[in-house]
C-alpha positions in Angstrom: -13.4 31.0 -18.0 -13.2 29.0 -21.1 -12.4 25.6 -19.3 -15.2 23.1 -20.2 -16.9 25.3 -22.6 -17.6 24.6 -26.2 -16.3 26.7 -29.0 -19.5 28.1 -30.2 -20.6 29.9 -26.9 -17.1 31.5 -26.9 -17.5 32.6 -30.4 -20.8 34.1 -29.6 -19.3 36.3 -26.8 -17.0 37.7 -29.5 -19.9 38.1 -32.0 -22.1 39.8 -29.5 -19.4 42.1 -28.2 -18.4 43.2 -31.8 -22.2 43.9 -32.6 -22.4 46.1 -29.6 -19.2 47.9 -30.5 -20.4 48.2 -34.0 -23.6 49.8 -32.6 -21.5 52.5 -30.9 -22.7 51.5 -27.5 -20.9 53.0 -24.6 -17.7 51.1 -23.8 -18.5 50.7 -20.1 -21.8 49.1 -21.0 -20.4 46.7 -23.5 -17.7 45.7 -21.0 -20.5 44.8 -18.3 -22.4 42.9 -21.0 -19.4 41.1 -22.0 -18.8 40.0 -18.5 -22.3 38.8 -18.2 -22.0 36.8 -21.4 -18.6 35.3 -20.3 -20.1 33.9 -17.0 -20.3 30.2 -17.1 -21.4 27.9 -14.4 -19.8 29.1 -11.1 -17.2 31.4 -12.8 -18.1 35.1 -13.2 -15.5 37.4 -14.5 -14.2 40.2 -12.3 -14.6 43.7 -13.9 -10.9 43.6 -14.8 -11.3 40.2 -16.5 -14.4 41.6 -18.3 -12.3 44.5 -19.5 -9.6 42.2 -20.7 -12.2 40.1 -22.6 -13.6 43.3 -24.1 -10.0 44.5 -25.1 -9.2 41.2 -26.7 -12.6 41.0 -28.6 -12.3 44.6 -29.8 -9.1 43.9 -31.7 -10.8 41.4 -33.7 -13.9 43.1 -34.6 -14.3 44.0 -38.2 -15.7 47.5 -37.4 
């Protein structure tokens, strides 16, 4: 998913995911949104990949 991508857009995925978590959005909604944000060119994360990205991001959120 990150191949060929610049660092800033990847950091934005983390920031936006953390914002949604901090706003107490339903986890399933945040996972779907995280997957949409992580999509790049012809690569779209599977639901399991979106969940893994969410899980990783949530461990770094300051909330």
